[in-house]
N, C-alpha and C positions, 0 to 999 in steps of 0.2 A: 317490323313487329313479329315476335315469335308466334308460331301457329299454336292455338290453344289446345290442339289435340296431340302435340308432340311431348313425349315424356322420355326421360333418361333413366336407365337402370345402371348403376355402378356396382359391379361385383367386387367385393372387398373382403372376401373370406379367407384368402390365402395366408400362409405363415411366413413366406419369404425366407426359408431356411438357408438358402445360399448366401444370405446377408448376415448370418451369425458372425460375430457376437452382437452386432448393432441391432439386428432384427430379433425380437423376442415375441412371445405369444401376445403380450399386452402392448407391444410397441413394434408391430411388424413393418415390413418393407413399405407398404402403401402409406403409412403415416410418417415415414422418415423424410428428412430434408437432405437430399443429395445435391440439389442444384438450386441455390438461392434460398430465399426465406420461406418458400411455400413447399409443403410436402407433396408427394406424388398424387395423393387423392385430392388435395386442394387444387393442384394444377389441372387435374382432370375436370373438376367442376368449373374452373375458370375458363377453360378453352371451349366449353360447350355453350357459353353465353356469347351473344344474346339469343342464339337459336333455341336453346332449352334453358330457361332460367332456373335458379335454385329451388323455387317453390314447386317445380315439376320434376325434380330429381328425387329418385328413390335409391337407397343404398342397402344392399344386403351384405352382412358381415357375420362375425361370430361373437359370442358373448365376451370373449377376452378383449376385443377391440372396440366394441360399440361405444363405450364411454369416451375413449380418446377421439373417435371419429365425430361424435356429437360435439366434443369440445372444439375440434378443428373446423367443423362446418356449421357455425351458428346460423348461417344464411339458409341452410336446408332445414325444413320443419323436422323437429325432433322425432315425431311419430313416424316419419318416413325413413328413418334409419333403423333397420330391423336386424336383430341377431337371429340367425338360423338355429333351430333347436339341435340340429345335427348337420355334419358335412355330408352333402349328397351330390356334389359336383354341380355342373352348370345347367343341365337340363331341368331338374326340379327347381333350382334357384330361379331360373327365368320363368318357369311355369307359375311359381308362387307370385312373382311380381305381375305377370300377365293376368292372373286371376284377380288380384287386388285391383289393378287398373281397370279391367273390364267391368267390375262391379260399380265403378265410379264414373266411367266414361265409356260408353259402348263403342265409340270410334277411336279409342286410344291407340296411338301409333308409338311404338317403342324403339328406341335405340339402346343397344346393350354395349357397355363399355367396361373393360378391365380398369381397375383403380390404379394400376402401377406402371403405366406406360408414359413415354415422353414423346411429344410432337413438337418439333422445333418451328414448324410453319403452320400455326393454328388457323390463320385466315384461309389458306389453301385447303386445309383439312375441313373447315366448316363448309366450304363450297361443295365438297364431296358429300358431306353429311346431309346438307340440304337436299341434294338430288336423291340421295338414298331414302330419306324420309318421305319425299314426295312419291317415290316409287312404292314404298311400303304402304302409304295411304291408299294406293290403288289396289292393294291386295297382294303385292309381290313380296317374296322372301328375298332379302338382299344381304350380301356380305361384302365387306371391304377388303380388297386385296392390296398388299403393300409391295411396291416395286422392289424386287430383290437387288441388293447392292453387292452381294457376294454369294457363293454357293453354300448356303447355310444348311446344315444337317439336323438342326434342333427344332425346326419349324415344319408344320405341315404346309402344303402348297395348294393353291387354287388354280385349276387349269381353265383358261379362257380360250375362245376361238382364236385361230391364227390371225395376226394382223390387228389385234386389240391395241388401242392407242392409250398409253398411260396418261391419266389425267382427264380423259373424256368423261363428260358428265351424264352421258346416256348409259344406263346399265346394260351390260352384256350378259348373255346366257353363260352360266357356269357349266362346263362340260363334265368335270368331276373334281372331287377332292382327293388329293394324293397324300399318302402317309409321309412321315418324316423319312427322307431318302438317305441312301448312303452318299458318300462324297462324289463318286462318279456320276450318279444320277442327278444330284444337285447341280453339278456343272452343266449337264445336259439341259436341265430345266432353265437355268439362267441364260444359256446360249440360245434357247428356242425363243425367248422373249414373250411367251404367252403364259408363263407360270409365275404366280405371285404368292408372297407369303400370306398365310392365314393368321391374322392378328387377333381373332376372336372378337371382332366388332360386327354386330348383326343388327338388322332392322326388319320390323314386321308390325302389322296390327296385332293387338293383343288377342283378338278372336282368331286370327289366322294361325298364330303360334299354338293356341290351345287346341284348335282343330287338328293341327299336325301332331300334337302331343297325344291326343286321343287315338290317332291311328298308329303311332309308333310306340308309345308307352301308355297303354290303356289303364294299367293299374295306377300309375302315378297321376295321370290325368283325373281319374275318378277320386282319388284321395284328395287332391287339391280342389276339385269341384265341390266336395262335401264341406268345405270350410264355410263358416257363417260369414256375414258381411264384416269387412275389416273394422268398421267402427263399433261393432257389437262387443259386449263385455265377454262373450264366450270365445272370441276369435283366438286369443293367445293360448288358452287352455286346449282348444281343439287342434291348433297348429302343433303344440308340443306333443300331442298324441299321434297325429297322422304323419307329420313330416319325416320322422325317422323310418317310416315304412316305405317311403318312396325309393325307387331304384337309384343306385349310386352310379351315374353315367353322365358323360359330357354331352352337351348339345350337338357337338360335331357327329359323334357316333349315333346318338339317339334320333336326331331330326335331320340335320343338314345333309348327311350322306344318303338319306332315304327319301327325302322330299322329291317329288317328281319334277319340279321345276324351281331352280334357284337362279337368281340374277346376282351379278356382282359389279362393283366399280373397281376398276384397275387404277390405283392411285399413281400419280407421278411422285416425285420426291417431296414428301411432306415432313421429312426429318423425323420419321418414326423410329422408336427404339423401345424394346420391351424391358430394358434395364434388367437383364436376366442374371447378372453376376457382378461381382466386384470388378472384374475386368471390363464389363460394359460401362460401369461408372467411370473407370479410368479413361476409357476411350472418349467419353463425352465431356471430359474436363480439359481445359487448356493445360498444356505441359511446358516445362522449361526446356532449355536447349538440349538437355540430356534425356528428355522424355519422362521426367519425374512429375508426379502430382503430389504435392506435399503442403502442409500448413506453413504459413509465414514463420520465418525464424528457424526452419529446419536446417541443420548443418549437414551438408552433403559433400562427400569426398569420394571421387572415383566410383560413382554409383549412377545407374541409369535405369529407366523404365519402371520405376517403383511407384506404388500408390500407398500413401500413408494417411490414415485417419486416426488421430490420437488426441483430439481435443486440444487443450492448452498445454499439454505436456511437451517438453522439448524432446525432439527426436534427432538422433545423429545417425546418418547412413555412411558406412565406410566399406567400400569394395563390394557392394551387393548390387544385384540387378534383377529386374522383372519380378519383384516381390509385391505382395499385398500385406500391409501391416495395419491391423485395426485393433485399437486398444480401448477397452471399456473398464469401468471400475472393478469388475469381477472376472474379466476374461480378456485374453490377448490372442489374436489370430495372426499367424505368420504363414503365408502360403505363397507358392509360385503362382504368378498371374495366370499362366497357361492352365492351371488346375483349379481355378477359382469356381468353376462349375461344380466341383466336387465338395464344396464346403458343406452342403447338406448332409453328407455322409457323417460329418462330425456330430451334427445334431442327432442323427440316428443312434450313434454310439452313446451320446448323453442320455437319450431316452431309455436305452437298455440299462444304463446305470442308475436310472431313476433320479437324475440330477435336475429335478424340476426347478431348482433355484437358478439354473443356467438356461432355462428354456423360456 
């Protein structure tokens, strides 16, 4: 049976610009189906069960996406899917959820989860979550570290004591959080065996987080504390007024790096992936003998390493390699797979051109 005091906050406010042209403001990365029939946010809710059932899930998103998320998650109470009045990064977002939960359950224990990650081994993942939630119920601040599989320069790292055992269910002290490293430093981290990727998955009691927020971001904490009860008629109006005044800062910088004592669980291989680019989608799909990921019926001649997403349209590849091809009714992306992290730059150019029709 799930613990009545465990709640899940799913953060779903991002735009997923690196997945343009499939990802748009009203249909962003987290509500897209890259793997099977369930979207990324639906898979996030699925793998939390039975530890945290849908009736204790809260989702914070933006006004563009709320209607689609409500449609995709009918099992989550509609009132628990909220649109933030403004984007203020993760520290205020989590503070808002903690404020709401604390007003309803003084012992509320929160797990915080991004909406757009993949976990291929959910049972092993839930074992770690159960241990983390138990530690959080005791008043500890807990972070989940992901065992690195290569020297990644795009993630921050969590440093554990030497000799930490991946997959151990007893939380270990976190020595420090390390910024995104250069390649040489990332290689040193992986070789050392005590540095784990920071996946942005956190656990704490709601009151513990709000105490930390009062110390680290007193202005934001005071603004959120002034909100009336969630069920009151004035809640939404007051939220619209105060939330844009909160500091725009991540929970890592605002709280985690300043907290005097943080614990972590160093995961073993749970099949985690943050699905950060079209190339990551390519890597997670089965490929043909020439390394292509293509729809059925694609005509391929002397081509290798390509990813094609073109709906039902017939695609023919001739003498090309390592491309990403994504076709939508109003836009076509053709990019080198190695540069798929830069697709967001195209979105910035469209914004400067005021091409809202393509955003």
